[in-house]
N, CA and C of each residue as an Amber inpcrd file, in Angstrom:
protein
   249
  40.6170000 -14.8820000 -11.7820000  41.6460000 -14.2170000 -12.2120000
  42.2900000 -13.3280000 -11.3090000  43.5320000 -12.9780000 -11.1950000
  43.9520000 -11.8720000 -10.4090000  43.9140000 -10.4180000 -11.0060000
  43.4200000  -9.5500000 -10.3230000  43.2830000  -8.3180000 -10.9360000
  44.6230000  -7.8640000 -11.4320000  44.5830000  -6.8660000 -12.4920000
  45.9040000  -6.4590000 -13.0350000  46.1000000  -5.0590000 -12.7400000
  47.1540000  -5.0470000 -11.7850000  47.4530000  -3.7350000 -10.9190000
  48.7460000  -3.2340000 -11.4200000  48.7130000  -2.1100000 -11.5580000
  50.0240000  -1.3730000 -12.2660000  50.2080000  -0.1220000 -11.4980000
  51.5950000   0.5310000 -11.3580000  51.9100000   1.8300000 -10.9350000
  51.4110000   2.8800000 -12.0470000  50.7420000   3.9170000 -11.8690000
  50.4270000   5.1580000 -12.7820000  51.6780000   5.3790000 -13.4570000
  52.8240000   5.4050000 -13.0360000  54.1600000   5.5260000 -13.6550000
  54.3090000   4.6570000 -14.9620000  53.8100000   3.5240000 -14.7770000
  53.6740000   2.5580000 -16.0700000  53.0480000   3.1480000 -17.4480000
  52.2650000   4.2580000 -17.0790000  51.7520000   4.8740000 -18.2040000
  52.8400000   5.5490000 -19.3930000  53.8340000   5.8190000 -18.7440000
  55.2090000   6.2990000 -19.4840000  55.1270000   5.2270000 -20.9010000
  54.8180000   4.1010000 -20.5680000  54.8330000   3.2140000 -21.8670000
  53.5780000   2.6410000 -21.7660000  52.5120000   3.6870000 -22.1580000
  50.9630000   3.0480000 -22.1450000  50.5820000   2.1770000 -23.0770000
  51.2700000   1.9580000 -24.0350000  51.0600000   0.7730000 -24.9190000
  51.1210000  -0.5900000 -24.4440000  52.0740000  -0.5940000 -23.2760000
  52.1440000  -2.0530000 -22.6820000  51.0890000  -2.0820000 -21.7200000
  50.6610000  -0.7300000 -21.0130000  49.3550000  -0.9000000 -20.2990000
  48.1060000  -1.1700000 -21.0020000  47.9460000  -0.6880000 -22.1970000
  46.7970000  -0.8400000 -22.8710000  46.4440000  -2.2500000 -23.5340000
  47.7490000  -2.8650000 -23.7500000  47.7140000  -4.3230000 -24.4310000
  46.9450000  -5.3510000 -23.2290000  46.9750000  -4.8730000 -22.1760000
  46.5720000  -5.8230000 -20.9730000  45.0050000  -5.5200000 -20.7790000
  44.3340000  -4.7140000 -21.2220000  43.1100000  -4.2840000 -21.0720000
  42.1440000  -5.0840000 -22.1050000  41.0030000  -6.0260000 -21.5450000
  40.1830000  -6.5680000 -22.1950000  38.7850000  -6.4370000 -21.7250000
  37.7900000  -7.1260000 -22.2830000  36.3510000  -6.9960000 -21.6540000
  36.5050000  -7.7500000 -20.5470000  36.0070000  -7.3190000 -19.5020000
  36.1930000  -8.0740000 -18.2240000  37.3660000  -8.0380000 -17.4490000
  38.2870000  -7.3510000 -17.9430000  39.6800000  -7.5150000 -17.4250000
  40.1230000  -5.9630000 -17.4510000  39.8920000  -5.1030000 -16.5280000
  40.2840000  -3.5830000 -16.5360000  41.8410000  -3.8230000 -15.9480000
  42.5010000  -2.6590000 -16.4120000  43.8530000  -2.6170000 -15.4920000
  43.5950000  -1.4200000 -14.6620000  43.9940000  -1.9540000 -13.1520000
  43.8880000  -0.6800000 -12.3000000  45.1630000  -0.2020000 -12.0480000
  45.2790000   1.2110000 -11.9090000  46.3640000   2.0990000 -11.7780000
  46.5480000   2.6310000 -10.4230000  47.6260000   2.2250000  -9.6550000
  47.7360000   2.7920000  -8.3630000  48.8910000   4.2840000  -8.3940000
  48.7290000   5.0160000  -7.2460000  49.4700000   6.2200000  -7.0920000
  49.7200000   6.2630000  -5.8120000  51.0390000   6.3180000  -5.4540000
  51.5400000   6.3830000  -4.0970000  51.1160000   5.2370000  -3.4500000
  51.0720000   4.0260000  -4.2410000  50.5140000   2.5470000  -3.5470000
  48.8830000   2.4500000  -3.3540000  48.2570000   3.3600000  -3.5220000
  46.7100000   3.3500000  -3.4670000  46.2850000   3.4070000  -4.9340000
  45.0460000   2.4450000  -4.8910000  44.2820000   2.5580000  -6.1230000
  43.8360000   3.8910000  -6.4340000  43.8390000   4.4190000  -7.6930000
  43.5040000   5.6890000  -8.2810000  42.6250000   5.6960000  -9.2770000
  42.8860000   4.6370000 -10.4180000  42.2460000   4.9570000 -11.7200000
  42.0050000   3.6540000 -12.0970000  40.7110000   3.1200000 -12.8210000
  40.5550000   2.0150000 -13.4680000  40.4590000   2.3300000 -15.0750000
  41.0930000   1.4120000 -15.7690000  41.1750000   1.6590000 -17.2630000
  40.3110000   0.3980000 -17.9890000  39.1470000   0.7240000 -18.5220000
  38.3210000  -0.5380000 -18.6970000  38.1280000  -0.2870000 -20.3590000
  37.8380000  -1.6110000 -21.1410000  37.4880000  -1.5060000 -22.4830000
  36.1710000  -0.9550000 -22.7150000  36.2890000  -0.0310000 -23.9680000
  35.1070000   0.6150000 -24.1630000  33.5650000   0.0080000 -24.3240000
  33.8200000  -1.0450000 -24.7700000  32.5300000  -2.2410000 -24.7710000
  31.8950000  -2.2940000 -23.4970000  32.8060000  -2.5990000 -22.5320000
  32.6260000  -2.6690000 -20.9700000  31.9970000  -1.7030000 -20.6430000
  32.4960000  -0.3790000 -20.7610000  32.0860000   0.7890000 -20.2260000
  30.6260000   1.0690000 -20.7820000  30.4710000   0.8830000 -21.8980000
  29.1650000   1.0510000 -22.5290000  27.8690000   0.3400000 -21.9160000
  28.4340000  -0.9140000 -21.6720000  27.4440000  -2.1150000 -21.2150000
  27.2320000  -1.6030000 -19.4160000  28.2110000  -1.1520000 -18.8520000
  28.0110000  -0.6260000 -17.3940000  26.9500000   0.4150000 -17.5260000
  27.1700000   1.4500000 -18.4410000  26.3440000   2.4290000 -18.4720000
  24.9640000   1.9070000 -18.6730000  24.6360000   1.1680000 -19.6670000
  23.2070000   0.4570000 -19.9840000  22.7740000   0.1090000 -18.7370000
  23.4980000  -0.7090000 -17.9670000  23.1080000  -1.3220000 -16.8040000
  22.6160000  -0.4670000 -15.8110000  23.4820000   0.7940000 -15.6000000
  23.2190000   1.7210000 -14.6830000  21.7790000   2.3060000 -15.0210000
  21.8530000   2.5430000 -16.3050000  20.3450000   3.2420000 -16.8330000
  19.1170000   2.2030000 -16.6010000  19.5410000   0.8990000 -16.8150000
  18.3980000   0.0670000 -16.6900000  17.8570000  -0.0570000 -15.1330000
  18.9150000  -0.0890000 -14.2380000  18.6870000  -0.1100000 -12.8550000
  17.9480000   1.0520000 -12.3490000  18.4200000   2.0360000 -12.8150000
  17.6590000   3.4930000 -12.4880000  16.1470000   3.5760000 -12.9050000
  15.7450000   3.0170000 -13.9550000  14.4700000   2.9520000 -14.6410000
  13.8080000   1.8000000 -13.6590000  14.3710000   0.8160000 -13.0470000
  13.7040000  -0.1730000 -12.3440000  13.2140000   0.2360000 -10.8960000
  14.5350000   1.2440000 -10.5320000  14.2440000   1.7980000  -9.2180000
  13.1270000   2.8610000  -9.3280000  12.8220000   3.6430000 -10.4520000
  11.7290000   4.5040000 -10.4930000  10.6320000   3.7360000 -10.5270000
  10.4170000   2.6010000 -11.1160000   9.2070000   1.8770000 -11.5780000
   8.6610000   1.1050000 -10.1940000   9.7860000   0.8040000  -9.3530000
   9.7030000   0.2550000  -8.0620000   8.9390000   1.1850000  -7.2280000
   9.5470000   2.3340000  -7.3410000   9.0120000   3.6520000  -6.4290000
   7.5000000   4.0580000  -6.7550000   7.3960000   3.9300000  -8.1120000
   5.7840000   4.4210000  -8.6120000   4.9400000   3.2430000  -8.1310000
   5.5290000   2.1740000  -8.3350000   4.5610000   0.6030000  -7.7680000
   4.0330000   1.0630000  -6.1320000   5.1720000   1.3010000  -5.6050000
   4.8580000   1.6570000  -4.0450000   4.2240000   2.8410000  -3.7450000
   4.2710000   3.9050000  -4.3400000   3.5290000   4.9420000  -4.1320000
   2.3230000   5.0910000  -4.9920000   2.0440000   4.0850000  -5.8310000
   0.8630000   4.1590000  -6.6980000   0.7930000   5.2870000  -7.6050000
   1.7750000   5.8210000  -7.7320000   1.9040000   6.8680000  -8.7900000
   2.1640000   6.4620000 -10.2410000   1.8710000   7.3010000 -11.2830000
   2.0020000   7.1520000 -12.5940000   1.6750000   5.6670000 -13.1470000
   0.5410000   5.2150000 -12.7080000  -0.0160000   3.8470000 -13.4710000
  -0.6600000   4.1650000 -14.7550000  -0.4970000   3.4030000 -15.6210000
  -0.9280000   3.6030000 -16.9450000  -2.0610000   2.6420000 -16.9650000
  -2.9410000   3.0700000 -18.0750000  -4.0750000   2.3770000 -18.3720000
  -3.5740000   1.4600000 -19.3930000  -4.2990000   0.1990000 -19.7860000
  -4.2550000  -0.9130000 -20.6650000  -4.0140000   0.0890000 -22.1670000
  -5.1320000   0.9180000 -22.3200000  -5.0290000   1.7500000 -23.5960000
  -3.6850000   2.7110000 -23.9470000  -3.4730000   3.2210000 -22.5440000
  -2.0820000   4.0550000 -22.6180000  -0.9080000   3.3250000 -23.0840000
  -0.8310000   2.0370000 -22.4700000   0.3870000   1.1910000 -22.7400000
   0.2000000   0.6490000 -24.2920000  -1.0580000   0.4550000 -24.7420000
  -0.9890000  -0.0010000 -26.0560000  -0.7840000   1.2550000 -27.0400000
  -1.0860000   2.3050000 -26.6200000  -0.9740000   3.5630000 -27.5410000
   0.6340000   3.8220000 -27.3350000   1.3770000   3.5800000 -26.2100000
   2.6830000   3.9420000 -26.3020000   3.5580000   2.9880000 -27.0640000
   3.0000000   1.6190000 -26.8570000   3.7360000   0.5830000 -27.9960000
   3.5330000   0.6000000 -29.4260000   2.2130000   1.5590000 -29.6520000
   1.8030000   1.4980000 -30.9680000   1.0970000   0.0150000 -31.5190000
   0.3980000  -0.4140000 -30.5930000  -0.3010000  -1.8110000 -30.9630000
  -1.8840000  -1.4320000 -30.8290000
């Protein structure tokens, strides 16, 4: 699907711009012919934030594995999980 690109001046009639936004289909706004803003559905925004947090945690874990830091014993894991 082609990206939905509109000039920022189209925001004067923002309802027309907003109706084109859907999950996975952001609207990109240009200013002076260059990309300036992206408007995305809140569900997609929240999903993106969750993905960023998960990737950050995975990077922390990978670093801990490489450096040997912060290893937990089996007992600590069980206590943390409440089992």
